[in-house]
Biopython code that builds the backbone (N, CA, C, O; Angstrom):
import numpy as np
from Bio.PDB.StructureBuilder import StructureBuilder

atoms = [
    (1, "MET", "N", (-130.878, 134.571, 48.429)),
    (1, "MET", "CA", (-129.793, 134.784, 47.787)),
    (1, "MET", "C", (-128.955, 134.977, 46.783)),
    (1, "MET", "O", (-127.724, 134.984, 46.824)),
    (2, "PRO", "N", (-129.739, 135.151, 45.777)),
    (2, "PRO", "CA", (-128.381, 134.763, 44.178)),
    (2, "PRO", "C", (-128.120, 135.528, 43.648)),
    (2, "PRO", "O", (-128.772, 136.539, 43.386)),
    (3, "PHE", "N", (-127.228, 135.278, 43.390)),
    (3, "PHE", "CA", (-126.318, 136.248, 42.057)),
    (3, "PHE", "C", (-125.844, 135.776, 41.553)),
    (3, "PHE", "O", (-125.269, 134.778, 41.987)),
    (4, "ILE", "N", (-125.755, 136.171, 40.279)),
    (4, "ILE", "CA", (-125.966, 135.520, 38.898)),
    (4, "ILE", "C", (-124.642, 136.143, 38.544)),
    (4, "ILE", "O", (-124.616, 137.261, 39.059)),
    (5, "ASP", "N", (-123.814, 135.958, 38.051)),
    (5, "ASP", "CA", (-122.627, 136.725, 37.349)),
    (5, "ASP", "C", (-122.237, 136.060, 35.799)),
    (5, "ASP", "O", (-121.629, 134.997, 35.675)),
    (6, "VAL", "N", (-122.718, 136.918, 34.634)),
    (6, "VAL", "CA", (-123.161, 136.762, 33.504)),
    (6, "VAL", "C", (-121.910, 137.491, 32.646)),
    (6, "VAL", "O", (-121.970, 138.715, 32.538)),
    (7, "ARG", "N", (-120.686, 136.719, 31.982)),
    (7, "ARG", "CA", (-119.909, 137.156, 31.400)),
    (7, "ARG", "C", (-120.168, 136.875, 29.469)),
    (7, "ARG", "O", (-120.353, 135.717, 29.095)),
    (8, "VAL", "N", (-120.155, 137.749, 28.677)),
    (8, "VAL", "CA", (-120.778, 136.981, 27.493)),
    (8, "VAL", "C", (-119.131, 137.567, 26.177)),
    (8, "VAL", "O", (-118.630, 138.689, 26.254)),
    (9, "ALA", "N", (-118.705, 136.607, 25.276)),
    (9, "ALA", "CA", (-118.014, 137.383, 24.538)),
    (9, "ALA", "C", (-118.547, 138.541, 23.706)),
    (9, "ALA", "O", (-117.946, 139.603, 23.871)),
    (10, "GLY", "N", (-119.566, 138.541, 22.839)),
    (10, "GLY", "CA", (-120.605, 139.499, 22.387)),
    (10, "GLY", "C", (-120.952, 140.544, 22.548)),
    (10, "GLY", "O", (-121.001, 140.641, 23.775)),
    (11, "LYS", "N", (-121.275, 141.542, 22.094)),
    (11, "LYS", "CA", (-121.806, 143.330, 22.690)),
    (11, "LYS", "C", (-123.361, 142.305, 22.784)),
    (11, "LYS", "O", (-123.689, 141.184, 22.396)),
    (12, "LEU", "N", (-123.980, 143.375, 23.489)),
    (12, "LEU", "CA", (-125.167, 143.621, 24.138)),
    (12, "LEU", "C", (-126.232, 144.625, 23.768)),
    (12, "LEU", "O", (-125.442, 145.495, 23.401)),
    (13, "SER", "N", (-127.192, 145.071, 23.616)),
    (13, "SER", "CA", (-127.067, 146.388, 23.997)),
    (13, "SER", "C", (-128.240, 146.210, 25.336)),
    (13, "SER", "O", (-128.575, 145.091, 25.726)),
    (14, "ASP", "N", (-128.679, 147.246, 25.831)),
    (14, "ASP", "CA", (-129.010, 147.668, 27.050)),
    (14, "ASP", "C", (-130.334, 147.236, 27.266)),
    (14, "ASP", "O", (-130.864, 147.416, 28.362)),
    (15, "SER", "N", (-131.217, 146.410, 25.868)),
    (15, "SER", "CA", (-132.620, 145.753, 26.035)),
    (15, "SER", "C", (-132.286, 144.625, 25.790)),
    (15, "SER", "O", (-133.193, 143.834, 26.049)),
    (16, "GLN", "N", (-131.098, 144.012, 25.278)),
    (16, "GLN", "CA", (-131.081, 142.391, 25.584)),
    (16, "GLN", "C", (-130.193, 142.376, 27.031)),
    (16, "GLN", "O", (-130.411, 141.506, 27.874)),
    (17, "LYS", "N", (-129.344, 143.252, 27.195)),
    (17, "LYS", "CA", (-128.965, 143.150, 28.984)),
    (17, "LYS", "C", (-130.722, 142.705, 29.462)),
    (17, "LYS", "O", (-131.179, 141.567, 29.577)),
    (18, "GLU", "N", (-131.466, 144.086, 29.679)),
    (18, "GLU", "CA", (-132.384, 144.253, 30.131)),
    (18, "GLU", "C", (-133.540, 142.464, 30.564)),
    (18, "GLU", "O", (-133.942, 141.880, 31.570)),
    (19, "ASN", "N", (-133.611, 142.278, 28.922)),
    (19, "ASN", "CA", (-134.974, 141.037, 28.624)),
    (19, "ASN", "C", (-133.819, 139.587, 29.362)),
    (19, "ASN", "O", (-134.326, 138.496, 29.624)),
    (20, "LEU", "N", (-132.023, 139.902, 29.638)),
    (20, "LEU", "CA", (-131.684, 138.795, 29.722)),
    (20, "LEU", "C", (-130.983, 138.559, 31.207)),
    (20, "LEU", "O", (-129.988, 137.880, 31.459)),
    (21, "LYS", "N", (-132.074, 139.577, 32.400)),
    (21, "LYS", "CA", (-131.813, 139.689, 33.389)),
    (21, "LYS", "C", (-133.213, 139.054, 33.745)),
    (21, "LYS", "O", (-133.437, 138.017, 34.369)),
    (22, "SER", "N", (-133.907, 139.760, 33.302)),
    (22, "SER", "CA", (-135.365, 139.534, 33.564)),
    (22, "SER", "C", (-135.783, 137.954, 32.697)),
    (22, "SER", "O", (-136.933, 137.707, 33.062)),
    (23, "ALA", "N", (-135.415, 137.085, 31.943)),
    (23, "ALA", "CA", (-135.001, 135.713, 32.091)),
    (23, "ALA", "C", (-134.056, 135.055, 32.880)),
    (23, "ALA", "O", (-134.408, 133.876, 32.862)),
    (24, "LEU", "N", (-133.305, 135.136, 33.389)),
    (24, "LEU", "CA", (-133.146, 134.865, 34.590)),
    (24, "LEU", "C", (-133.392, 134.749, 35.645)),
    (24, "LEU", "O", (-132.950, 133.829, 36.333)),
    (25, "GLY", "N", (-134.635, 136.196, 36.312)),
    (25, "GLY", "CA", (-135.004, 135.993, 37.099)),
    (25, "GLY", "C", (-136.378, 134.944, 36.851)),
    (25, "GLY", "O", (-137.015, 134.600, 37.847)),
    (26, "LYS", "N", (-136.651, 134.629, 35.960)),
    (26, "LYS", "CA", (-137.883, 134.066, 35.774)),
    (26, "LYS", "C", (-137.314, 132.270, 36.048)),
    (26, "LYS", "O", (-138.025, 131.313, 36.355)),
    (27, "ALA", "N", (-135.804, 132.295, 35.801)),
    (27, "ALA", "CA", (-134.875, 130.807, 35.791)),
    (27, "ALA", "C", (-135.180, 130.234, 37.010)),
    (27, "ALA", "O", (-135.816, 129.240, 37.361)),
    (28, "VAL", "N", (-134.305, 131.478, 37.803)),
    (28, "VAL", "CA", (-133.718, 131.238, 39.895)),
    (28, "VAL", "C", (-135.040, 130.510, 40.157)),
    (28, "VAL", "O", (-134.611, 129.621, 40.893)),
    (29, "SER", "N", (-135.648, 130.403, 40.111)),
    (29, "SER", "CA", (-137.278, 129.898, 40.464)),
    (29, "SER", "C", (-136.519, 128.563, 40.487)),
    (29, "SER", "O", (-136.296, 127.942, 41.526)),
    (30, "ILE", "N", (-136.166, 128.197, 39.344)),
    (30, "ILE", "CA", (-135.769, 126.055, 39.123)),
    (30, "ILE", "C", (-135.019, 125.865, 41.166)),
    (30, "ILE", "O", (-135.611, 125.284, 42.076)),
    (31, "ILE", "N", (-133.742, 126.525, 41.257)),
    (31, "ILE", "CA", (-133.071, 126.419, 42.199)),
    (31, "ILE", "C", (-133.695, 126.899, 43.379)),
    (31, "ILE", "O", (-133.137, 126.810, 44.472)),
    (32, "HIS", "N", (-135.080, 127.519, 43.192)),
    (32, "HIS", "CA", (-136.234, 127.464, 44.677)),
    (32, "HIS", "C", (-135.646, 128.893, 45.416)),
    (32, "HIS", "O", (-135.339, 128.988, 46.604)),
    (33, "LYS", "N", (-135.563, 130.136, 44.237)),
    (33, "LYS", "CA", (-134.645, 130.991, 45.122)),
    (33, "LYS", "C", (-135.577, 132.429, 44.709)),
    (33, "LYS", "O", (-135.243, 132.624, 43.541)),
    (34, "PRO", "N", (-136.115, 133.019, 44.916)),
    (34, "PRO", "CA", (-136.927, 133.885, 44.299)),
    (34, "PRO", "C", (-136.330, 135.573, 44.070)),
    (34, "PRO", "O", (-135.576, 136.218, 44.799)),
    (35, "GLU", "N", (-136.996, 135.969, 42.767)),
    (35, "GLU", "CA", (-136.585, 136.774, 41.618)),
    (35, "GLU", "C", (-135.941, 138.137, 42.678)),
    (35, "GLU", "O", (-134.833, 138.672, 42.671)),
    (36, "SER", "N", (-137.462, 138.454, 43.749)),
    (36, "SER", "CA", (-136.944, 139.126, 44.827)),
    (36, "SER", "C", (-136.010, 139.440, 45.111)),
    (36, "SER", "O", (-136.001, 140.650, 45.340)),
    (37, "TYR", "N", (-134.141, 138.480, 45.382)),
    (37, "TYR", "CA", (-133.730, 139.262, 46.242)),
    (37, "TYR", "C", (-132.715, 138.532, 45.101)),
    (37, "TYR", "O", (-131.970, 137.650, 45.529)),
    (38, "LEU", "N", (-132.666, 138.838, 43.805)),
    (38, "LEU", "CA", (-131.732, 137.739, 42.563)),
    (38, "LEU", "C", (-131.053, 139.317, 42.804)),
    (38, "LEU", "O", (-131.512, 140.378, 43.229)),
    (39, "MET", "N", (-129.542, 138.819, 42.233)),
    (39, "MET", "CA", (-129.268, 140.364, 42.031)),
    (39, "MET", "C", (-128.248, 139.701, 40.907)),
    (39, "MET", "O", (-127.672, 138.706, 41.347)),
    (40, "VAL", "N", (-127.893, 140.072, 39.476)),
    (40, "VAL", "CA", (-127.545, 139.413, 38.492)),
    (40, "VAL", "C", (-126.312, 140.808, 37.933)),
    (40, "VAL", "O", (-126.430, 142.021, 38.108)),
    (41, "ALA", "N", (-125.267, 140.090, 37.289)),
    (41, "ALA", "CA", (-124.681, 141.407, 36.742)),
    (41, "ALA", "C", (-124.165, 141.066, 34.969)),
    (41, "ALA", "O", (-123.843, 139.934, 34.607)),
    (42, "ILE", "N", (-124.171, 141.814, 34.391)),
    (42, "ILE", "CA", (-124.236, 141.773, 32.966)),
    (42, "ILE", "C", (-122.571, 142.141, 32.425)),
    (42, "ILE", "O", (-122.319, 143.346, 32.424)),
    (43, "SER", "N", (-121.443, 141.215, 31.978)),
    (43, "SER", "CA", (-120.503, 141.529, 31.770)),
    (43, "SER", "C", (-120.597, 140.967, 29.958)),
    (43, "SER", "O", (-120.668, 139.782, 29.631)),
    (44, "ASP", "N", (-120.569, 142.444, 28.734)),
    (44, "ASP", "CA", (-120.586, 142.169, 27.366)),
    (44, "ASP", "C", (-119.458, 142.273, 27.074)),
    (44, "ASP", "O", (-118.731, 142.806, 27.912)),
    (45, "GLY", "N", (-118.827, 141.794, 25.731)),
    (45, "GLY", "CA", (-117.502, 141.634, 25.096)),
    (45, "GLY", "C", (-115.731, 141.749, 26.165)),
    (45, "GLY", "O", (-114.727, 142.435, 26.362)),
    (46, "ALA", "N", (-116.584, 140.247, 26.602)),
    (46, "ALA", "CA", (-115.731, 139.163, 27.273)),
    (46, "ALA", "C", (-114.375, 138.420, 26.298)),
    (46, "ALA", "O", (-114.524, 137.250, 25.945)),
    (47, "ASP", "N", (-113.464, 138.950, 26.021)),
    (47, "ASP", "CA", (-112.216, 138.125, 26.021)),
    (47, "ASP", "C", (-112.604, 136.991, 26.999)),
    (47, "ASP", "O", (-112.683, 136.989, 28.227)),
    (48, "LEU", "N", (-112.874, 135.799, 25.857)),
    (48, "LEU", "CA", (-112.788, 134.656, 26.098)),
    (48, "LEU", "C", (-112.035, 133.336, 26.528)),
    (48, "LEU", "O", (-112.671, 132.858, 27.468)),
    (49, "TRP", "N", (-111.195, 132.735, 26.296)),
    (49, "TRP", "CA", (-110.775, 131.313, 25.452)),
    (49, "TRP", "C", (-111.245, 129.889, 26.125)),
    (49, "TRP", "O", (-111.462, 129.369, 27.220)),
    (50, "PHE", "N", (-111.250, 129.676, 25.011)),
    (50, "PHE", "CA", (-111.669, 127.490, 25.406)),
    (50, "PHE", "C", (-110.788, 126.653, 24.583)),
    (50, "PHE", "O", (-110.790, 126.506, 23.361)),
    (51, "ALA", "N", (-110.188, 126.239, 25.300)),
    (51, "ALA", "CA", (-109.516, 125.126, 24.367)),
    (51, "ALA", "C", (-107.563, 126.014, 23.864)),
    (51, "ALA", "O", (-106.473, 125.634, 23.436)),
    (52, "GLY", "N", (-108.071, 126.989, 24.198)),
    (52, "GLY", "CA", (-106.122, 127.583, 23.645)),
    (52, "GLY", "C", (-106.800, 128.845, 22.569)),
    (52, "GLY", "O", (-106.079, 129.508, 21.823)),
    (53, "LYS", "N", (-108.289, 129.018, 22.658)),
    (53, "LYS", "CA", (-108.922, 129.823, 21.261)),
    (53, "LYS", "C", (-109.578, 130.220, 21.605)),
    (53, "LYS", "O", (-110.453, 129.706, 22.302)),
    (54, "LYS", "N", (-109.417, 132.010, 21.089)),
    (54, "LYS", "CA", (-110.216, 132.932, 21.422)),
    (54, "LYS", "C", (-112.190, 132.580, 21.172)),
    (54, "LYS", "O", (-112.856, 132.039, 20.290)),
    (55, "GLN", "N", (-112.424, 133.093, 22.190)),
    (55, "GLN", "CA", (-114.264, 131.866, 21.505)),
    (55, "GLN", "C", (-115.280, 133.671, 21.898)),
    (55, "GLN", "O", (-115.710, 134.263, 22.889)),
    (56, "PRO", "N", (-115.198, 133.952, 19.831)),
    (56, "PRO", "CA", (-115.921, 135.341, 19.805)),
    (56, "PRO", "C", (-117.932, 134.922, 20.359)),
    (56, "PRO", "O", (-118.828, 135.706, 20.673)),
    (57, "ASP", "N", (-117.933, 133.476, 20.261)),
    (57, "ASP", "CA", (-118.979, 133.226, 20.889)),
    (57, "ASP", "C", (-119.198, 132.939, 22.219)),
    (57, "ASP", "O", (-120.261, 132.622, 22.752)),
    (58, "GLY", "N", (-118.237, 133.059, 22.651)),
    (58, "GLY", "CA", (-118.578, 131.963, 24.645)),
    (58, "GLY", "C", (-118.793, 133.229, 25.559)),
    (58, "GLY", "O", (-118.791, 134.453, 25.430)),
    (59, "ALA", "N", (-119.013, 132.113, 26.736)),
    (59, "ALA", "CA", (-119.700, 132.872, 27.807)),
    (59, "ALA", "C", (-119.619, 132.218, 28.646)),
    (59, "ALA", "O", (-119.573, 131.055, 28.244)),
    (60, "PHE", "N", (-119.535, 132.333, 30.385)),
    (60, "PHE", "CA", (-119.243, 132.496, 31.449)),
    (60, "PHE", "C", (-120.032, 132.560, 32.132)),
    (60, "PHE", "O", (-120.002, 133.754, 32.429)),
    (61, "VAL", "N", (-121.425, 131.786, 33.102)),
    (61, "VAL", "CA", (-121.657, 132.216, 34.097)),
    (61, "VAL", "C", (-121.670, 131.449, 35.328)),
    (61, "VAL", "O", (-121.713, 130.219, 35.355)),
    (62, "ALA", "N", (-121.632, 132.208, 36.350)),
    (62, "ALA", "CA", (-121.165, 131.881, 37.771)),
    (62, "ALA", "C", (-122.329, 131.787, 38.721)),
    (62, "ALA", "O", (-122.725, 132.893, 39.089)),
    (63, "VAL", "N", (-122.987, 130.746, 39.218)),
    (63, "VAL", "CA", (-124.202, 130.887, 40.201)),
    (63, "VAL", "C", (-123.864, 131.324, 41.946)),
    (63, "VAL", "O", (-122.937, 130.599, 42.308)),
    (64, "SER", "N", (-124.132, 131.880, 42.637)),
    (64, "SER", "CA", (-123.787, 131.959, 43.699)),
    (64, "SER", "C", (-125.179, 132.667, 44.176)),
    (64, "SER", "O", (-125.790, 133.720, 43.993)),
    (65, "LEU", "N", (-125.375, 130.774, 45.298)),
    (65, "LEU", "CA", (-126.382, 131.040, 46.377)),
    (65, "LEU", "C", (-126.606, 130.850, 47.826)),
    (65, "LEU", "O", (-126.062, 129.805, 48.183)),
    (66, "TYR", "N", (-127.136, 131.397, 48.692)),
    (66, "TYR", "CA", (-127.082, 131.526, 49.667)),
    (66, "TYR", "C", (-128.103, 129.777, 50.053)),
    (66, "TYR", "O", (-129.155, 129.495, 49.478)),
    (67, "GLY", "N", (-127.614, 129.131, 50.816)),
    (67, "GLY", "CA", (-127.733, 127.360, 50.850)),
    (67, "GLY", "C", (-127.102, 127.074, 49.881)),
    (67, "GLY", "O", (-125.938, 127.296, 49.547)),
    (68, "SER", "N", (-128.327, 126.309, 49.202)),
    (68, "SER", "CA", (-127.407, 124.910, 47.881)),
    (68, "SER", "C", (-128.788, 124.098, 47.335)),
    (68, "SER", "O", (-129.717, 123.678, 48.025)),
    (69, "ALA", "N", (-128.678, 124.044, 46.385)),
    (69, "ALA", "CA", (-129.884, 123.094, 45.325)),
    (69, "ALA", "C", (-130.046, 121.599, 45.405)),
    (69, "ALA", "O", (-129.351, 120.845, 46.086)),
    (70, "SER", "N", (-130.967, 121.293, 44.691)),
    (70, "SER", "CA", (-129.764, 119.473, 44.405)),
    (70, "SER", "C", (-129.184, 119.694, 42.920)),
    (70, "SER", "O", (-129.223, 120.569, 42.055)),
    (71, "SER", "N", (-128.691, 118.565, 43.081)),
    (71, "SER", "CA", (-127.843, 117.968, 41.726)),
    (71, "SER", "C", (-129.210, 118.246, 40.174)),
    (71, "SER", "O", (-129.195, 118.811, 39.080)),
    (72, "GLN", "N", (-129.776, 117.792, 40.642)),
    (72, "GLN", "CA", (-131.039, 118.130, 39.515)),
    (72, "GLN", "C", (-132.084, 118.980, 39.230)),
    (72, "GLN", "O", (-132.883, 119.011, 38.294)),
    (73, "ASN", "N", (-131.900, 119.805, 40.413)),
    (73, "ASN", "CA", (-132.266, 121.252, 39.803)),
    (73, "ASN", "C", (-131.101, 122.080, 39.946)),
    (73, "ASN", "O", (-131.585, 123.211, 39.980)),
    (74, "TYR", "N", (-129.607, 122.218, 40.072)),
    (74, "TYR", "CA", (-128.596, 122.345, 39.292)),
    (74, "TYR", "C", (-128.641, 122.175, 37.539)),
    (74, "TYR", "O", (-128.362, 123.020, 36.688)),
    (75, "SER", "N", (-129.123, 120.681, 37.360)),
    (75, "SER", "CA", (-128.726, 121.011, 36.001)),
    (75, "SER", "C", (-129.634, 121.067, 34.851)),
    (75, "SER", "O", (-129.340, 121.011, 33.657)),
    (76, "ARG", "N", (-131.276, 121.238, 35.638)),
    (76, "ARG", "CA", (-132.104, 121.934, 35.472)),
    (76, "ARG", "C", (-132.247, 123.455, 34.796)),
    (76, "ARG", "O", (-132.957, 124.052, 33.987)),
    (77, "MET", "N", (-130.914, 123.718, 35.810)),
    (77, "MET", "CA", (-130.700, 125.255, 35.562)),
    (77, "MET", "C", (-129.545, 125.252, 34.259)),
    (77, "MET", "O", (-129.664, 126.072, 33.349)),
    (78, "THR", "N", (-128.938, 124.705, 34.267)),
    (78, "THR", "CA", (-127.844, 124.449, 33.475)),
    (78, "THR", "C", (-128.633, 124.902, 31.930)),
    (78, "THR", "O", (-128.430, 125.803, 31.117)),
    (79, "GLY", "N", (-129.821, 123.535, 32.044)),
    (79, "GLY", "CA", (-130.707, 123.478, 30.404)),
    (79, "GLY", "C", (-131.244, 125.385, 30.303)),
    (79, "GLY", "O", (-131.201, 126.256, 29.434)),
    (80, "GLU", "N", (-131.648, 125.306, 31.527)),
    (80, "GLU", "CA", (-132.117, 126.546, 30.655)),
    (80, "GLU", "C", (-131.258, 128.024, 30.502)),
    (80, "GLU", "O", (-131.370, 128.915, 29.660)),
    (81, "ILE", "N", (-130.487, 127.909, 31.509)),
    (81, "ILE", "CA", (-129.115, 128.995, 31.266)),
    (81, "ILE", "C", (-128.859, 128.633, 29.719)),
    (81, "ILE", "O", (-129.035, 129.526, 28.889)),
    (82, "THR", "N", (-128.606, 127.844, 29.462)),
    (82, "THR", "CA", (-127.966, 127.100, 28.079)),
    (82, "THR", "C", (-128.993, 127.663, 27.179)),
    (82, "THR", "O", (-128.561, 128.441, 26.328)),
    (83, "ARG", "N", (-130.047, 127.471, 27.188)),
    (83, "ARG", "CA", (-131.094, 127.428, 26.163)),
    (83, "ARG", "C", (-131.384, 129.293, 25.857)),
    (83, "ARG", "O", (-131.729, 129.832, 24.805)),
    (84, "ILE", "N", (-131.164, 129.764, 26.867)),
    (84, "ILE", "CA", (-131.173, 131.566, 27.321)),
    (84, "ILE", "C", (-130.494, 132.162, 26.074)),
    (84, "ILE", "O", (-130.907, 132.722, 25.058)),
    (85, "LEU", "N", (-129.165, 131.780, 26.607)),
    (85, "LEU", "CA", (-128.269, 132.415, 25.879)),
    (85, "LEU", "C", (-128.062, 131.543, 24.256)),
    (85, "LEU", "O", (-128.276, 132.220, 23.251)),
    (86, "THR", "N", (-127.732, 130.360, 24.117)),
    (86, "THR", "CA", (-127.716, 129.415, 22.956)),
    (86, "THR", "C", (-129.277, 130.439, 21.759)),
    (86, "THR", "O", (-129.230, 130.762, 20.572)),
    (87, "GLY", "N", (-130.344, 130.621, 22.731)),
    (87, "GLY", "CA", (-131.204, 130.995, 21.356)),
    (87, "GLY", "C", (-131.387, 132.089, 21.340)),
    (87, "GLY", "O", (-131.816, 132.546, 20.281)),
    (88, "ASP", "N", (-131.227, 132.738, 22.135)),
    (88, "ASP", "CA", (-131.479, 134.446, 22.572)),
    (88, "ASP", "C", (-130.491, 135.810, 22.192)),
    (88, "ASP", "O", (-130.769, 136.979, 21.921)),
    (89, "TYR", "N", (-129.110, 135.003, 22.324)),
    (89, "TYR", "CA", (-127.753, 135.450, 22.286)),
    (89, "TYR", "C", (-126.832, 134.969, 21.645)),
    (89, "TYR", "O", (-125.728, 135.459, 21.885)),
    (90, "GLY", "N", (-126.873, 134.303, 21.023)),
    (90, "GLY", "CA", (-126.225, 133.963, 20.170)),
    (90, "GLY", "C", (-124.979, 133.040, 20.691)),
    (90, "GLY", "O", (-124.105, 132.622, 19.931)),
    (91, "VAL", "N", (-125.018, 132.806, 21.966)),
    (91, "VAL", "CA", (-123.823, 131.999, 21.890)),
    (91, "VAL", "C", (-123.051, 130.505, 21.820)),
    (91, "VAL", "O", (-123.711, 129.618, 21.279)),
    (92, "ASN", "N", (-122.456, 130.346, 22.042)),
    (92, "ASN", "CA", (-122.570, 128.540, 21.149)),
    (92, "ASN", "C", (-121.712, 127.469, 22.929)),
    (92, "ASN", "O", (-120.736, 127.642, 23.659)),
    (93, "GLY", "N", (-122.699, 126.594, 22.845)),
    (93, "GLY", "CA", (-123.211, 126.146, 24.266)),
    (93, "GLY", "C", (-122.046, 124.916, 24.258)),
    (93, "GLY", "O", (-121.918, 124.192, 25.244)),
    (94, "GLY", "N", (-121.293, 124.769, 23.169)),
    (94, "GLY", "CA", (-119.760, 124.091, 23.479)),
    (94, "GLY", "C", (-118.442, 125.082, 24.006)),
    (94, "GLY", "O", (-117.368, 124.696, 24.468)),
    (95, "ALA", "N", (-118.772, 126.071, 23.841)),
    (95, "ALA", "CA", (-118.350, 127.441, 24.426)),
    (95, "ALA", "C", (-118.728, 128.164, 26.011)),
    (95, "ALA", "O", (-118.222, 129.244, 26.315)),
    (96, "LEU", "N", (-119.330, 127.695, 26.614)),
    (96, "LEU", "CA", (-120.632, 128.378, 27.514)),
    (96, "LEU", "C", (-119.746, 127.480, 28.612)),
    (96, "LEU", "O", (-119.667, 126.302, 28.265)),
    (97, "TYR", "N", (-119.224, 127.721, 29.571)),
    (97, "TYR", "CA", (-119.208, 127.331, 31.483)),
    (97, "TYR", "C", (-120.719, 127.859, 32.131)),
    (97, "TYR", "O", (-121.440, 128.853, 32.037)),
    (98, "ILE", "N", (-120.717, 126.918, 32.643)),
    (98, "ILE", "CA", (-121.755, 127.696, 34.518)),
    (98, "ILE", "C", (-121.459, 126.834, 35.128)),
    (98, "ILE", "O", (-121.643, 125.635, 34.917)),
    (99, "THR", "N", (-120.747, 127.569, 36.322)),
    (99, "THR", "CA", (-120.748, 126.827, 37.766)),
    (99, "THR", "C", (-121.877, 127.447, 38.819)),
    (99, "THR", "O", (-122.521, 128.480, 38.635)),
    (100, "TYR", "N", (-121.959, 126.508, 40.036)),
    (100, "TYR", "CA", (-122.651, 126.602, 40.987)),
    (100, "TYR", "C", (-121.704, 126.412, 42.474)),
    (100, "TYR", "O", (-120.917, 125.579, 42.924)),
    (101, "THR", "N", (-122.465, 128.070, 43.030)),
    (101, "THR", "CA", (-121.614, 127.850, 44.400)),
    (101, "THR", "C", (-122.619, 128.193, 45.579)),
    (101, "THR", "O", (-123.447, 129.099, 45.681)),
    (102, "PRO", "N", (-122.269, 127.172, 46.425)),
    (102, "PRO", "CA", (-123.697, 127.398, 47.204)),
    (102, "PRO", "C", (-122.878, 128.421, 48.514)),
    (102, "PRO", "O", (-121.734, 127.965, 48.524)),
    (103, "VAL", "N", (-122.934, 129.383, 49.420)),
    (103, "VAL", "CA", (-122.866, 129.639, 50.555)),
    (103, "VAL", "C", (-123.443, 129.735, 51.608)),
    (103, "VAL", "O", (-124.584, 130.150, 51.812)),
    (104, "SER", "N", (-122.372, 129.201, 52.624)),
    (104, "SER", "CA", (-123.380, 129.528, 54.017)),
    (104, "SER", "C", (-123.337, 130.828, 54.970)),
    (104, "SER", "O", (-123.845, 130.757, 56.089)),
    (105, "ASP", "N", (-122.820, 131.834, 54.588)),
    (105, "ASP", "CA", (-122.760, 133.430, 54.753)),
    (105, "ASP", "C", (-122.597, 134.032, 54.019)),
    (105, "ASP", "O", (-121.611, 134.008, 53.283)),
    (106, "TRP", "N", (-123.799, 135.011, 53.953)),
    (106, "TRP", "CA", (-124.254, 135.872, 53.233)),
    (106, "TRP", "C", (-124.742, 137.028, 53.955)),
    (106, "TRP", "O", (-125.634, 136.977, 54.801)),
    (107, "GLY", "N", (-123.806, 138.618, 53.402)),
    (107, "GLY", "CA", (-124.238, 139.428, 53.931)),
    (107, "GLY", "C", (-124.951, 140.060, 53.895)),
    (107, "GLY", "O", (-124.739, 140.470, 55.036)),
    (108, "TRP", "N", (-126.291, 141.011, 53.376)),
    (108, "TRP", "CA", (-126.721, 142.204, 53.181)),
    (108, "TRP", "C", (-127.295, 142.883, 54.095)),
    (108, "TRP", "O", (-127.542, 142.564, 55.258)),
    (109, "ASN", "N", (-127.532, 143.964, 53.460)),
    (109, "ASN", "CA", (-127.925, 145.193, 54.700)),
    (109, "ASN", "C", (-127.217, 145.307, 56.271)),
    (109, "ASN", "O", (-127.759, 145.481, 57.363)),
    (110, "GLY", "N", (-126.112, 145.173, 55.989)),
    (110, "GLY", "CA", (-125.459, 145.250, 57.356)),
    (110, "GLY", "C", (-125.222, 143.964, 58.336)),
    (110, "GLY", "O", (-124.628, 143.775, 59.397)),
    (111, "SER", "N", (-126.130, 143.043, 57.271)),
    (111, "SER", "CA", (-126.049, 142.063, 58.593)),
    (111, "SER", "C", (-125.669, 140.743, 57.799)),
    (111, "SER", "O", (-125.844, 140.733, 56.580)),
    (112, "ASN", "N", (-125.117, 139.543, 58.494)),
    (112, "ASN", "CA", (-125.335, 138.182, 57.752)),
    (112, "ASN", "C", (-126.700, 137.362, 57.813)),
    (112, "ASN", "O", (-127.312, 137.300, 58.879)),
    (113, "PHE", "N", (-127.243, 136.640, 56.495)),
    (113, "PHE", "CA", (-127.829, 135.616, 57.152)),
    (113, "PHE", "C", (-127.352, 134.021, 57.953)),
    (113, "PHE", "O", (-128.211, 133.314, 58.480)),
]
sb = StructureBuilder()
sb.init_structure("model")
sb.init_model(0)
sb.init_chain("A")
sb.init_seg("    ")
for serial, (resi, resn, name, xyz) in enumerate(atoms, 1):
    if name == "N":
        sb.init_residue(resn, " ", resi, " ")
    sb.init_atom(name, np.array(xyz, "f"), 0.0, 1.0, " ", f" {name:<3s}", serial, name[0])
structure = sb.get_structure()
């Protein structure tokens, strides 16, 4: 049950959003979660400031998941998200934050896991 919330300062086309969603769908296997339960939110045109300066090429990514993963897998996931965003979407790696939140209670379809 992962949820990946992506906020980027730049504007993305619908096809870029679709490609980003697909790339994250593949990457989520790094933290041993299936794409079949992945939900992704992509917000572009976000106003992001880092160190007091507006970042026209910054991004913030929040990864929530039912359960947890190892520090090593989180690190690998950070590398992959960074590769995706800096390589294909013009995000500045120095203005990119990624957080991970393990969740013990997760509701879906009227009940909790």
